[in-house]
mmCIF file as gemmi writes it, N, C-alpha and C atoms, coordinates in Angstrom:
data_model
loop_
_atom_site.group_PDB
_atom_site.id
_atom_site.type_symbol
_atom_site.label_atom_id
_atom_site.label_alt_id
_atom_site.label_comp_id
_atom_site.label_asym_id
_atom_site.label_entity_id
_atom_site.label_seq_id
_atom_site.pdbx_PDB_ins_code
_atom_site.Cartn_x
_atom_site.Cartn_y
_atom_site.Cartn_z
_atom_site.occupancy
_atom_site.B_iso_or_equiv
_atom_site.pdbx_formal_charge
_atom_site.auth_seq_id
_atom_site.auth_asym_id
_atom_site.pdbx_PDB_model_num
ATOM 1 N N . MET Axp A 1 ? -44.123 -20.797 12.473 1 0 ? 1 A 1
ATOM 2 C CA . MET Axp A 1 ? -42.719 -20.509 12.556 1 0 ? 1 A 1
ATOM 3 C C . MET Axp A 1 ? -42.072 -20.662 11.179 1 0 ? 1 A 1
ATOM 4 N N . ASN Axp A 2 ? -42.464 -21.719 10.454 1 0 ? 2 A 1
ATOM 5 C CA . ASN Axp A 2 ? -41.906 -21.921 9.113 1 0 ? 2 A 1
ATOM 6 C C . ASN Axp A 2 ? -42.199 -20.74 8.202 1 0 ? 2 A 1
ATOM 7 N N . ALA Axp A 3 ? -43.393 -20.177 8.316 1 0 ? 3 A 1
ATOM 8 C CA . ALA Axp A 3 ? -43.747 -19.034 7.471 1 0 ? 3 A 1
ATOM 9 C C . ALA Axp A 3 ? -42.822 -17.856 7.742 1 0 ? 3 A 1
ATOM 10 N N . LEU Axp A 4 ? -42.464 -17.633 9.003 1 0 ? 4 A 1
ATOM 11 C CA . LEU Axp A 4 ? -41.551 -16.533 9.337 1 0 ? 4 A 1
ATOM 12 C C . LEU Axp A 4 ? -40.165 -16.785 8.754 1 0 ? 4 A 1
ATOM 13 N N . LEU Axp A 5 ? -39.698 -18.017 8.837 1 0 ? 5 A 1
ATOM 14 C CA . LEU Axp A 5 ? -38.401 -18.361 8.246 1 0 ? 5 A 1
ATOM 15 C C . LEU Axp A 5 ? -38.451 -18.209 6.73 1 0 ? 5 A 1
ATOM 16 N N . ASP Axp A 6 ? -39.55 -18.641 6.118 1 0 ? 6 A 1
ATOM 17 C CA . ASP Axp A 6 ? -39.715 -18.499 4.663 1 0 ? 6 A 1
ATOM 18 C C . ASP Axp A 6 ? -39.722 -17.035 4.24 1 0 ? 6 A 1
ATOM 19 N N . LEU Axp A 7 ? -40.203 -16.157 5.126 1 0 ? 7 A 1
ATOM 20 C CA . LEU Axp A 7 ? -40.226 -14.722 4.829 1 0 ? 7 A 1
ATOM 21 C C . LEU Axp A 7 ? -38.867 -14.057 5.033 1 0 ? 7 A 1
ATOM 22 N N . GLY Axp A 8 ? -37.882 -14.814 5.526 1 0 ? 8 A 1
ATOM 23 C CA . GLY Axp A 8 ? -36.53 -14.29 5.664 1 0 ? 8 A 1
ATOM 24 C C . GLY Axp A 8 ? -36.117 -13.904 7.071 1 0 ? 8 A 1
ATOM 25 N N . TYR Axp A 9 ? -36.979 -14.125 8.049 1 0 ? 9 A 1
ATOM 26 C CA . TYR Axp A 9 ? -36.58 -13.843 9.432 1 0 ? 9 A 1
ATOM 27 C C . TYR Axp A 9 ? -35.542 -14.867 9.861 1 0 ? 9 A 1
ATOM 28 N N . LYS Axp A 10 ? -34.525 -14.417 10.586 1 0 ? 10 A 1
ATOM 29 C CA . LYS Axp A 10 ? -33.443 -15.298 11.011 1 0 ? 10 A 1
ATOM 30 C C . LYS Axp A 10 ? -33.836 -16.039 12.288 1 0 ? 10 A 1
ATOM 31 N N . PRO Axp A 11 ? -33.456 -17.305 12.39 1 0 ? 11 A 1
ATOM 32 C CA . PRO Axp A 11 ? -33.803 -18.092 13.581 1 0 ? 11 A 1
ATOM 33 C C . PRO Axp A 11 ? -33.375 -17.431 14.889 1 0 ? 11 A 1
ATOM 34 N N . GLU Axp A 12 ? -32.237 -16.762 14.882 1 0 ? 12 A 1
ATOM 35 C CA . GLU Axp A 12 ? -31.746 -16.124 16.113 1 0 ? 12 A 1
ATOM 36 C C . GLU Axp A 12 ? -32.596 -14.921 16.529 1 0 ? 12 A 1
ATOM 37 N N . ASN Axp A 13 ? -33.473 -14.45 15.644 1 0 ? 13 A 1
ATOM 38 C CA . ASN Axp A 13 ? -34.364 -13.33 15.97 1 0 ? 13 A 1
ATOM 39 C C . ASN Axp A 13 ? -35.774 -13.796 16.338 1 0 ? 13 A 1
ATOM 40 N N . LEU Axp A 14 ? -35.96 -15.1 16.464 1 0 ? 14 A 1
ATOM 41 C CA . LEU Axp A 14 ? -37.266 -15.661 16.805 1 0 ? 14 A 1
ATOM 42 C C . LEU Axp A 14 ? -37.186 -16.333 18.171 1 0 ? 14 A 1
ATOM 43 N N . GLU Axp A 15 ? -38.15 -16.046 19.013 1 0 ? 15 A 1
ATOM 44 C CA . GLU Axp A 15 ? -38.204 -16.664 20.338 1 0 ? 15 A 1
ATOM 45 C C . GLU Axp A 15 ? -39.589 -17.277 20.523 1 0 ? 15 A 1
ATOM 46 N N . ILE Axp A 16 ? -39.606 -18.522 20.959 1 0 ? 16 A 1
ATOM 47 C CA . ILE Axp A 16 ? -40.868 -19.223 21.185 1 0 ? 16 A 1
ATOM 48 C C . ILE Axp A 16 ? -41.27 -19.09 22.653 1 0 ? 16 A 1
ATOM 49 N N . GLU Axp A 17 ? -42.503 -18.699 22.862 1 0 ? 17 A 1
ATOM 50 C CA . GLU Axp A 17 ? -43.128 -18.564 24.177 1 0 ? 17 A 1
ATOM 51 C C . GLU Axp A 17 ? -42.341 -17.715 25.18 1 0 ? 17 A 1
ATOM 52 N N . PRO Axp A 18 ? -42.016 -16.473 24.807 1 0 ? 18 A 1
ATOM 53 C CA . PRO Axp A 18 ? -41.396 -15.576 25.795 1 0 ? 18 A 1
ATOM 54 C C . PRO Axp A 18 ? -42.402 -15.257 26.899 1 0 ? 18 A 1
ATOM 55 N N . ARG Axp A 19 ? -41.91 -14.972 28.099 1 0 ? 19 A 1
ATOM 56 C CA . ARG Axp A 19 ? -42.791 -14.711 29.25 1 0 ? 19 A 1
ATOM 57 C C . ARG Axp A 19 ? -42.751 -13.245 29.659 1 0 ? 19 A 1
ATOM 58 N N . TRP Axp A 20 ? -43.933 -12.755 30.092 1 0 ? 20 A 1
ATOM 59 C CA . TRP Axp A 20 ? -44.072 -11.411 30.642 1 0 ? 20 A 1
ATOM 60 C C . TRP Axp A 20 ? -44.972 -11.472 31.863 1 0 ? 20 A 1
ATOM 61 N N . LYS Axp A 21 ? -44.839 -10.485 32.729 1 0 ? 21 A 1
ATOM 62 C CA . LYS Axp A 21 ? -45.76 -10.367 33.858 1 0 ? 21 A 1
ATOM 63 C C . LYS Axp A 21 ? -47.127 -9.948 33.334 1 0 ? 21 A 1
ATOM 64 N N . LEU Axp A 22 ? -48.158 -10.371 34.026 1 0 ? 22 A 1
ATOM 65 C CA . LEU Axp A 22 ? -49.52 -9.968 33.684 1 0 ? 22 A 1
ATOM 66 C C . LEU Axp A 22 ? -50.038 -9.032 34.76 1 0 ? 22 A 1
ATOM 67 N N . GLY Axp A 23 ? -50.163 -7.778 34.425 1 0 ? 23 A 1
ATOM 68 C CA . GLY Axp A 23 ? -50.684 -6.792 35.367 1 0 ? 23 A 1
ATOM 69 C C . GLY Axp A 23 ? -49.82 -6.688 36.606 1 0 ? 23 A 1
ATOM 70 N N . ARG Axp A 24 ? -50.458 -6.455 37.745 1 0 ? 24 A 1
ATOM 71 C CA . ARG Axp A 24 ? -49.732 -6.29 39.005 1 0 ? 24 A 1
ATOM 72 C C . ARG Axp A 24 ? -49.58 -7.593 39.766 1 0 ? 24 A 1
ATOM 73 N N . SER Axp A 25 ? -50.169 -8.646 39.253 1 0 ? 25 A 1
ATOM 74 C CA . SER Axp A 25 ? -50.107 -9.93 39.949 1 0 ? 25 A 1
ATOM 75 C C . SER Axp A 25 ? -48.751 -10.588 39.729 1 0 ? 25 A 1
ATOM 76 N N . THR Axp A 26 ? -48.55 -11.682 40.423 1 0 ? 26 A 1
ATOM 77 C CA . THR Axp A 26 ? -47.314 -12.441 40.253 1 0 ? 26 A 1
ATOM 78 C C . THR Axp A 26 ? -47.424 -13.421 39.094 1 0 ? 26 A 1
ATOM 79 N N . LYS Axp A 27 ? -48.585 -13.474 38.459 1 0 ? 27 A 1
ATOM 80 C CA . LYS Axp A 27 ? -48.784 -14.359 37.314 1 0 ? 27 A 1
ATOM 81 C C . LYS Axp A 27 ? -47.955 -13.882 36.13 1 0 ? 27 A 1
ATOM 82 N N . SER Axp A 28 ? -47.574 -14.832 35.298 1 0 ? 28 A 1
ATOM 83 C CA . SER Axp A 28 ? -46.897 -14.463 34.063 1 0 ? 28 A 1
ATOM 84 C C . SER Axp A 28 ? -47.691 -15.026 32.893 1 0 ? 28 A 1
ATOM 85 N N . GLY Axp A 29 ? -47.512 -14.401 31.754 1 0 ? 29 A 1
ATOM 86 C CA . GLY Axp A 29 ? -48.165 -14.854 30.545 1 0 ? 29 A 1
ATOM 87 C C . GLY Axp A 29 ? -47.117 -15.069 29.48 1 0 ? 29 A 1
ATOM 88 N N . LYS Axp A 30 ? -47.496 -15.754 28.446 1 0 ? 30 A 1
ATOM 89 C CA . LYS Axp A 30 ? -46.539 -15.971 27.368 1 0 ? 30 A 1
ATOM 90 C C . LYS Axp A 30 ? -47.243 -15.849 26.031 1 0 ? 30 A 1
ATOM 91 N N . ALA Axp A 31 ? -46.6 -15.146 25.147 1 0 ? 31 A 1
ATOM 92 C CA . ALA Axp A 31 ? -47.076 -15.089 23.771 1 0 ? 31 A 1
ATOM 93 C C . ALA Axp A 31 ? -46.528 -16.331 23.076 1 0 ? 31 A 1
ATOM 94 N N . ASP Axp A 32 ? -46.979 -16.59 21.889 1 0 ? 32 A 1
ATOM 95 C CA . ASP Axp A 32 ? -46.476 -17.764 21.185 1 0 ? 32 A 1
ATOM 96 C C . ASP Axp A 32 ? -45.136 -17.503 20.509 1 0 ? 32 A 1
ATOM 97 N N . ILE Axp A 33 ? -45.01 -16.337 19.878 1 0 ? 33 A 1
ATOM 98 C CA . ILE Axp A 33 ? -43.775 -16.04 19.148 1 0 ? 33 A 1
ATOM 99 C C . ILE Axp A 33 ? -43.412 -14.572 19.33 1 0 ? 33 A 1
ATOM 100 N N . LEU Axp A 34 ? -42.134 -14.326 19.59 1 0 ? 34 A 1
ATOM 101 C CA . LEU Axp A 34 ? -41.586 -12.973 19.616 1 0 ? 34 A 1
ATOM 102 C C . LEU Axp A 34 ? -40.571 -12.874 18.487 1 0 ? 34 A 1
ATOM 103 N N . VAL Axp A 35 ? -40.738 -11.887 17.631 1 0 ? 35 A 1
ATOM 104 C CA . VAL Axp A 35 ? -39.783 -11.612 16.564 1 0 ? 35 A 1
ATOM 105 C C . VAL Axp A 35 ? -39.022 -10.361 16.974 1 0 ? 35 A 1
ATOM 106 N N . CYS Axp A 36 ? -37.69 -10.467 17.01 1 0 ? 36 A 1
ATOM 107 C CA . CYS Axp A 36 ? -36.848 -9.326 17.381 1 0 ? 36 A 1
ATOM 108 C C . CYS Axp A 36 ? -36.198 -8.732 16.138 1 0 ? 36 A 1
ATOM 109 N N . ASP Axp A 37 ? -35.844 -7.455 16.239 1 0 ? 37 A 1
ATOM 110 C CA . ASP Axp A 37 ? -35.126 -6.82 15.136 1 0 ? 37 A 1
ATOM 111 C C . ASP Axp A 37 ? -33.635 -7.152 15.261 1 0 ? 37 A 1
ATOM 112 N N . HIS Axp A 38 ? -32.819 -6.548 14.409 1 0 ? 38 A 1
ATOM 113 C CA . HIS Axp A 38 ? -31.384 -6.845 14.407 1 0 ? 38 A 1
ATOM 114 C C . HIS Axp A 38 ? -30.691 -6.388 15.683 1 0 ? 38 A 1
ATOM 115 N N . SER Axp A 39 ? -31.312 -5.464 16.418 1 0 ? 39 A 1
ATOM 116 C CA . SER Axp A 39 ? -30.749 -4.992 17.687 1 0 ? 39 A 1
ATOM 117 C C . SER Axp A 39 ? -31.289 -5.781 18.871 1 0 ? 39 A 1
ATOM 118 N N . LYS Axp A 40 ? -32.032 -6.843 18.598 1 0 ? 40 A 1
ATOM 119 C CA . LYS Axp A 40 ? -32.638 -7.707 19.617 1 0 ? 40 A 1
ATOM 120 C C . LYS Axp A 40 ? -33.758 -7.032 20.4 1 0 ? 40 A 1
ATOM 121 N N . ASN Axp A 41 ? -34.338 -5.964 19.837 1 0 ? 41 A 1
ATOM 122 C CA . ASN Axp A 41 ? -35.523 -5.339 20.425 1 0 ? 41 A 1
ATOM 123 C C . ASN Axp A 41 ? -36.764 -6.032 19.879 1 0 ? 41 A 1
ATOM 124 N N . ALA Axp A 42 ? -37.823 -6.061 20.693 1 0 ? 42 A 1
ATOM 125 C CA . ALA Axp A 42 ? -39.08 -6.662 20.243 1 0 ? 42 A 1
ATOM 126 C C . ALA Axp A 42 ? -39.577 -5.913 19.01 1 0 ? 42 A 1
ATOM 127 N N . TYR Axp A 43 ? -39.935 -6.644 17.987 1 0 ? 43 A 1
ATOM 128 C CA . TYR Axp A 43 ? -40.439 -6.069 16.744 1 0 ? 43 A 1
ATOM 129 C C . TYR Axp A 43 ? -41.894 -6.48 16.523 1 0 ? 43 A 1
ATOM 130 N N . LEU Axp A 44 ? -42.185 -7.76 16.739 1 0 ? 44 A 1
ATOM 131 C CA . LEU Axp A 44 ? -43.505 -8.322 16.476 1 0 ? 44 A 1
ATOM 132 C C . LEU Axp A 44 ? -43.809 -9.386 17.525 1 0 ? 44 A 1
ATOM 133 N N . ILE Axp A 45 ? -44.981 -9.289 18.146 1 0 ? 45 A 1
ATOM 134 C CA . ILE Axp A 45 ? -45.439 -10.307 19.087 1 0 ? 45 A 1
ATOM 135 C C . ILE Axp A 45 ? -46.645 -11.001 18.462 1 0 ? 45 A 1
ATOM 136 N N . ILE Axp A 46 ? -46.579 -12.326 18.388 1 0 ? 46 A 1
ATOM 137 C CA . ILE Axp A 46 ? -47.637 -13.109 17.749 1 0 ? 46 A 1
ATOM 138 C C . ILE Axp A 46 ? -48.293 -14.031 18.773 1 0 ? 46 A 1
ATOM 139 N N . GLU Axp A 47 ? -49.605 -13.983 18.826 1 0 ? 47 A 1
ATOM 140 C CA . GLU Axp A 47 ? -50.394 -14.898 19.652 1 0 ? 47 A 1
ATOM 141 C C . GLU Axp A 47 ? -51.217 -15.761 18.703 1 0 ? 47 A 1
ATOM 142 N N . CYS Axp A 48 ? -51.034 -17.071 18.758 1 0 ? 48 A 1
ATOM 143 C CA . CYS Axp A 48 ? -51.745 -18.003 17.88 1 0 ? 48 A 1
ATOM 144 C C . CYS Axp A 48 ? -52.933 -18.608 18.614 1 0 ? 48 A 1
ATOM 145 N N . LYS Axp A 49 ? -54.06 -18.622 17.961 1 0 ? 49 A 1
ATOM 146 C CA . LYS Axp A 49 ? -55.275 -19.207 18.519 1 0 ? 49 A 1
ATOM 147 C C . LYS Axp A 49 ? -55.868 -20.183 17.513 1 0 ? 49 A 1
ATOM 148 N N . THR Axp A 50 ? -56.66 -21.111 18.023 1 0 ? 50 A 1
ATOM 149 C CA . THR Axp A 50 ? -57.384 -22.033 17.166 1 0 ? 50 A 1
ATOM 150 C C . THR Axp A 50 ? -58.437 -21.253 16.385 1 0 ? 50 A 1
ATOM 151 N N . TYR Axp A 51 ? -58.554 -21.553 15.099 1 0 ? 51 A 1
ATOM 152 C CA . TYR Axp A 51 ? -59.533 -20.899 14.239 1 0 ? 51 A 1
ATOM 153 C C . TYR Axp A 51 ? -60.938 -21.124 14.791 1 0 ? 51 A 1
ATOM 154 N N . GLY Axp A 52 ? -61.738 -20.092 14.809 1 0 ? 52 A 1
ATOM 155 C CA . GLY Axp A 52 ? -63.125 -20.223 15.266 1 0 ? 52 A 1
ATOM 156 C C . GLY Axp A 52 ? -63.346 -19.592 16.622 1 0 ? 52 A 1
ATOM 157 N N . ASP Axp A 53 ? -63.958 -20.345 17.523 1 0 ? 53 A 1
ATOM 158 C CA . ASP Axp A 53 ? -64.38 -19.81 18.818 1 0 ? 53 A 1
ATOM 159 C C . ASP Axp A 53 ? -63.235 -19.237 19.646 1 0 ? 53 A 1
ATOM 160 N N . GLU Axp A 54 ? -62.097 -19.954 19.71 1 0 ? 54 A 1
ATOM 161 C CA . GLU Axp A 54 ? -60.976 -19.467 20.527 1 0 ? 54 A 1
ATOM 162 C C . GLU Axp A 54 ? -60.459 -18.131 19.999 1 0 ? 54 A 1
ATOM 163 N N . PHE Axp A 55 ? -60.326 -18.036 18.678 1 0 ? 55 A 1
ATOM 164 C CA . PHE Axp A 55 ? -59.881 -16.784 18.071 1 0 ? 55 A 1
ATOM 165 C C . PHE Axp A 55 ? -60.885 -15.669 18.345 1 0 ? 55 A 1
ATOM 166 N N . GLU Axp A 56 ? -62.157 -15.944 18.12 1 0 ? 56 A 1
ATOM 167 C CA . GLU Axp A 56 ? -63.204 -14.93 18.319 1 0 ? 56 A 1
ATOM 168 C C . GLU Axp A 56 ? -63.236 -14.434 19.762 1 0 ? 56 A 1
ATOM 169 N N . LYS Axp A 57 ? -63.085 -15.341 20.706 1 0 ? 57 A 1
ATOM 170 C CA . LYS Axp A 57 ? -63.085 -14.963 22.121 1 0 ? 57 A 1
ATOM 171 C C . LYS Axp A 57 ? -61.937 -14.004 22.42 1 0 ? 57 A 1
ATOM 172 N N . GLU Axp A 58 ? -60.737 -14.331 21.942 1 0 ? 58 A 1
ATOM 173 C CA . GLU Axp A 58 ? -59.588 -13.458 22.209 1 0 ? 58 A 1
ATOM 174 C C . GLU Axp A 58 ? -59.716 -12.138 21.45 1 0 ? 58 A 1
ATOM 175 N N . TRP Axp A 59 ? -60.246 -12.168 20.233 1 0 ? 59 A 1
ATOM 176 C CA . TRP Axp A 59 ? -60.461 -10.93 19.476 1 0 ? 59 A 1
ATOM 177 C C . TRP Axp A 59 ? -61.392 -10 20.252 1 0 ? 59 A 1
ATOM 178 N N . ASN Axp A 60 ? -62.487 -10.541 20.751 1 0 ? 60 A 1
ATOM 179 C CA . ASN Axp A 60 ? -63.429 -9.735 21.533 1 0 ? 60 A 1
ATOM 180 C C . ASN Axp A 60 ? -62.789 -9.218 22.812 1 0 ? 60 A 1
ATOM 181 N N . ASN Axp A 61 ? -61.959 -10.043 23.437 1 0 ? 61 A 1
ATOM 182 C CA . ASN Axp A 61 ? -61.238 -9.629 24.638 1 0 ? 61 A 1
ATOM 183 C C . ASN Axp A 61 ? -60.299 -8.463 24.318 1 0 ? 61 A 1
ATOM 184 N N . MET Axp A 62 ? -59.586 -8.554 23.207 1 0 ? 62 A 1
ATOM 185 C CA . MET Axp A 62 ? -58.678 -7.471 22.805 1 0 ? 62 A 1
ATOM 186 C C . MET Axp A 62 ? -59.45 -6.186 22.538 1 0 ? 62 A 1
ATOM 187 N N . CYS Axp A 63 ? -60.587 -6.306 21.894 1 0 ? 63 A 1
ATOM 188 C CA . CYS Axp A 63 ? -61.386 -5.117 21.573 1 0 ? 63 A 1
ATOM 189 C C . CYS Axp A 63 ? -61.972 -4.469 22.82 1 0 ? 63 A 1
ATOM 190 N N . SER Axp A 64 ? -62.283 -5.266 23.832 1 0 ? 64 A 1
ATOM 191 C CA . SER Axp A 64 ? -62.923 -4.702 25.026 1 0 ? 64 A 1
ATOM 192 C C . SER Axp A 64 ? -61.928 -4.199 26.063 1 0 ? 64 A 1
ATOM 193 N N . ASN Axp A 65 ? -60.807 -4.92 26.261 1 0 ? 65 A 1
ATOM 194 C CA . ASN Axp A 65 ? -59.881 -4.475 27.308 1 0 ? 65 A 1
ATOM 195 C C . ASN Axp A 65 ? -58.408 -4.579 26.932 1 0 ? 65 A 1
ATOM 196 N N . GLY Axp A 66 ? -58.118 -4.831 25.68 1 0 ? 66 A 1
ATOM 197 C CA . GLY Axp A 66 ? -56.729 -4.894 25.24 1 0 ? 66 A 1
ATOM 198 C C . GLY Axp A 66 ? -56.152 -6.294 25.205 1 0 ? 66 A 1
ATOM 199 N N . GLY Axp A 67 ? -56.645 -7.174 26.058 1 0 ? 67 A 1
ATOM 200 C CA . GLY Axp A 67 ? -56.174 -8.552 26.056 1 0 ? 67 A 1
ATOM 201 C C . GLY Axp A 67 ? -54.705 -8.691 26.391 1 0 ? 67 A 1
ATOM 202 N N . GLN Axp A 68 ? -54.225 -9.899 26.301 1 0 ? 68 A 1
ATOM 203 C CA . GLN Axp A 68 ? -52.841 -10.19 26.652 1 0 ? 68 A 1
ATOM 204 C C . GLN Axp A 68 ? -51.847 -9.545 25.698 1 0 ? 68 A 1
ATOM 205 N N . LEU Axp A 69 ? -52.14 -9.536 24.417 1 0 ? 69 A 1
ATOM 206 C CA . LEU Axp A 69 ? -51.183 -8.987 23.452 1 0 ? 69 A 1
ATOM 207 C C . LEU Axp A 69 ? -50.812 -7.541 23.759 1 0 ? 69 A 1
ATOM 208 N N . PHE Axp A 70 ? -51.797 -6.723 24.087 1 0 ? 70 A 1
ATOM 209 C CA . PHE Axp A 70 ? -51.495 -5.326 24.392 1 0 ? 70 A 1
ATOM 210 C C . PHE Axp A 70 ? -50.703 -5.205 25.69 1 0 ? 70 A 1
ATOM 211 N N . SER Axp A 71 ? -50.967 -6.107 26.639 1 0 ? 71 A 1
ATOM 212 C CA . SER Axp A 71 ? -50.211 -6.123 27.887 1 0 ? 71 A 1
ATOM 213 C C . SER Axp A 71 ? -48.74 -6.438 27.611 1 0 ? 71 A 1
ATOM 214 N N . TYR Axp A 72 ? -48.489 -7.414 26.747 1 0 ? 72 A 1
ATOM 215 C CA . TYR Axp A 72 ? -47.111 -7.755 26.395 1 0 ? 72 A 1
ATOM 216 C C . TYR Axp A 72 ? -46.433 -6.599 25.665 1 0 ? 72 A 1
ATOM 217 N N . ALA Axp A 73 ? -47.133 -6.009 24.714 1 0 ? 73 A 1
ATOM 218 C CA . ALA Axp A 73 ? -46.564 -4.899 23.938 1 0 ? 73 A 1
ATOM 219 C C . ALA Axp A 73 ? -46.266 -3.703 24.837 1 0 ? 73 A 1
ATOM 220 N N . TRP Axp A 74 ? -47.094 -3.485 25.844 1 0 ? 74 A 1
ATOM 221 C CA . TRP Axp A 74 ? -46.858 -2.38 26.776 1 0 ? 74 A 1
ATOM 222 C C . TRP Axp A 74 ? -45.54 -2.591 27.52 1 0 ? 74 A 1
ATOM 223 N N . GLN Axp A 75 ? -45.23 -3.837 27.84 1 0 ? 75 A 1
ATOM 224 C CA . GLN Axp A 75 ? -43.991 -4.146 28.556 1 0 ? 75 A 1
ATOM 225 C C . GLN Axp A 75 ? -42.778 -4.115 27.636 1 0 ? 75 A 1
ATOM 226 N N . GLU Axp A 76 ? -43 -4.363 26.377 1 0 ? 76 A 1
ATOM 227 C CA . GLU Axp A 76 ? -41.937 -4.289 25.361 1 0 ? 76 A 1
ATOM 228 C C . GLU Axp A 76 ? -42.205 -3.039 24.536 1 0 ? 76 A 1
ATOM 229 N N . GLN Axp A 77 ? -41.865 -1.891 25.08 1 0 ? 77 A 1
ATOM 230 C CA . GLN Axp A 77 ? -42.238 -0.595 24.509 1 0 ? 77 A 1
ATOM 231 C C . GLN Axp A 77 ? -41.763 -0.379 23.068 1 0 ? 77 A 1
ATOM 232 N N . LYS Axp A 78 ? -40.725 -1.078 22.648 1 0 ? 78 A 1
ATOM 233 C CA . LYS Axp A 78 ? -40.217 -0.887 21.284 1 0 ? 78 A 1
ATOM 234 C C . LYS Axp A 78 ? -40.932 -1.761 20.258 1 0 ? 78 A 1
ATOM 235 N N . THR Axp A 79 ? -41.9 -2.547 20.699 1 0 ? 79 A 1
ATOM 236 C CA . THR Axp A 79 ? -42.659 -3.409 19.786 1 0 ? 79 A 1
ATOM 237 C C . THR Axp A 79 ? -43.344 -2.569 18.712 1 0 ? 79 A 1
ATOM 238 N N . LYS Axp A 80 ? -43.162 -2.952 17.478 1 0 ? 80 A 1
ATOM 239 C CA . LYS Axp A 80 ? -43.778 -2.232 16.355 1 0 ? 80 A 1
ATOM 240 C C . LYS Axp A 80 ? -45.151 -2.798 15.992 1 0 ? 80 A 1
ATOM 241 N N . PHE Axp A 81 ? -45.304 -4.124 16.107 1 0 ? 81 A 1
ATOM 242 C CA . PHE Axp A 81 ? -46.529 -4.779 15.662 1 0 ? 81 A 1
ATOM 243 C C . PHE Axp A 81 ? -46.933 -5.884 16.631 1 0 ? 81 A 1
ATOM 244 N N . ILE Axp A 82 ? -48.244 -6.106 16.721 1 0 ? 82 A 1
ATOM 245 C CA . ILE Axp A 82 ? -48.775 -7.275 17.411 1 0 ? 82 A 1
ATOM 246 C C . ILE Axp A 82 ? -49.689 -7.997 16.431 1 0 ? 82 A 1
ATOM 247 N N . CYS Axp A 83 ? -49.823 -9.308 16.619 1 0 ? 83 A 1
ATOM 248 C CA . CYS Axp A 83 ? -50.624 -10.099 15.683 1 0 ? 83 A 1
ATOM 249 C C . CYS Axp A 83 ? -51.368 -11.192 16.429 1 0 ? 83 A 1
ATOM 250 N N . LEU Axp A 84 ? -52.668 -11.199 16.287 1 0 ? 84 A 1
ATOM 251 C CA . LEU Axp A 84 ? -53.491 -12.312 16.749 1 0 ? 84 A 1
ATOM 252 C C . LEU Axp A 84 ? -53.733 -13.174 15.515 1 0 ? 84 A 1
ATOM 253 N N . TYR Axp A 85 ? -53.25 -14.406 15.535 1 0 ? 85 A 1
ATOM 254 C CA . TYR Axp A 85 ? -53.207 -15.24 14.336 1 0 ? 85 A 1
ATOM 255 C C . TYR Axp A 85 ? -54.02 -16.525 14.505 1 0 ? 85 A 1
ATOM 256 N N . ALA Axp A 86 ? -54.706 -16.906 13.471 1 0 ? 86 A 1
ATOM 257 C CA . ALA Axp A 86 ? -55.37 -18.209 13.396 1 0 ? 86 A 1
ATOM 258 C C . ALA Axp A 86 ? -55.414 -18.631 11.93 1 0 ? 86 A 1
ATOM 259 N N . SER Axp A 87 ? -55.389 -19.921 11.703 1 0 ? 87 A 1
ATOM 260 C CA . SER Axp A 87 ? -55.565 -20.418 10.339 1 0 ? 87 A 1
ATOM 261 C C . SER Axp A 87 ? -56.358 -21.715 10.399 1 0 ? 87 A 1
ATOM 262 N N . ASP Axp A 88 ? -56.91 -22.077 9.276 1 0 ? 88 A 1
ATOM 263 C CA . ASP Axp A 88 ? -57.691 -23.3 9.172 1 0 ? 88 A 1
ATOM 264 C C . ASP Axp A 88 ? -57.355 -23.937 7.834 1 0 ? 88 A 1
ATOM 265 N N . PHE Axp A 89 ? -57.401 -25.25 7.778 1 0 ? 89 A 1
ATOM 266 C CA . PHE Axp A 89 ? -57.092 -25.969 6.551 1 0 ? 89 A 1
ATOM 267 C C . PHE Axp A 89 ? -58.375 -26.538 5.96 1 0 ? 89 A 1
ATOM 268 N N . ASP Axp A 90 ? -58.608 -26.235 4.706 1 0 ? 90 A 1
ATOM 269 C CA . ASP Axp A 90 ? -59.783 -26.735 3.992 1 0 ? 90 A 1
ATOM 270 C C . ASP Axp A 90 ? -59.378 -28.008 3.24 1 0 ? 90 A 1
ATOM 271 N N . LYS Axp A 91 ? -59.855 -29.144 3.701 1 0 ? 91 A 1
ATOM 272 C CA . LYS Axp A 91 ? -59.479 -30.432 3.102 1 0 ? 91 A 1
ATOM 273 C C . LYS Axp A 91 ? -59.988 -30.581 1.67 1 0 ? 91 A 1
ATOM 274 N N . LYS Axp A 92 ? -61.113 -29.948 1.376 1 0 ? 92 A 1
ATOM 275 C CA . LYS Axp A 92 ? -61.684 -30.061 0.028 1 0 ? 92 A 1
ATOM 276 C C . LYS Axp A 92 ? -60.807 -29.387 -1.019 1 0 ? 92 A 1
ATOM 277 N N . THR Axp A 93 ? -60.242 -28.242 -0.669 1 0 ? 93 A 1
ATOM 278 C CA . THR Axp A 93 ? -59.436 -27.493 -1.631 1 0 ? 93 A 1
ATOM 279 C C . THR Axp A 93 ? -57.935 -27.618 -1.368 1 0 ? 93 A 1
ATOM 280 N N . ASN Axp A 94 ? -57.562 -28.341 -0.299 1 0 ? 94 A 1
ATOM 281 C CA . ASN Axp A 94 ? -56.153 -28.458 0.096 1 0 ? 94 A 1
ATOM 282 C C . ASN Axp A 94 ? -55.491 -27.097 0.246 1 0 ? 94 A 1
ATOM 283 N N . SER Axp A 95 ? -56.203 -26.187 0.885 1 0 ? 95 A 1
ATOM 284 C CA . SER Axp A 95 ? -55.639 -24.853 1.086 1 0 ? 95 A 1
ATOM 285 C C . SER Axp A 95 ? -55.954 -24.364 2.494 1 0 ? 95 A 1
ATOM 286 N N . SER Axp A 96 ? -55.158 -23.423 2.937 1 0 ? 96 A 1
ATOM 287 C CA . SER Axp A 96 ? -55.4 -22.848 4.265 1 0 ? 96 A 1
ATOM 288 C C . SER Axp A 96 ? -56.078 -21.503 4.111 1 0 ? 96 A 1
ATOM 289 N N . LYS Axp A 97 ? -56.752 -21.098 5.188 1 0 ? 97 A 1
ATOM 290 C CA . LYS Axp A 97 ? -57.39 -19.792 5.182 1 0 ? 97 A 1
ATOM 291 C C . LYS Axp A 97 ? -57.128 -19.109 6.495 1 0 ? 97 A 1
């Protein structure tokens, strides 16, 4: 979230854990971050995963059947971008990757 604010996105255009229906079931899903444009339309949907196995599993899921991110974007037809995000911190170099 801090990175988005540092990039100039306004707090009022950021929503944490917005909910959407998943398929035809009564279940709902939530992305981690929704970034809206100035008209309050969905602009970017971000799903954060733990670096490594969790990220790889969701990446493979997205490649095979679209995964949750594509389901959310389908419901928010004006979405311009989706992002599956993970980062890791290297203690030896004090840097993230």
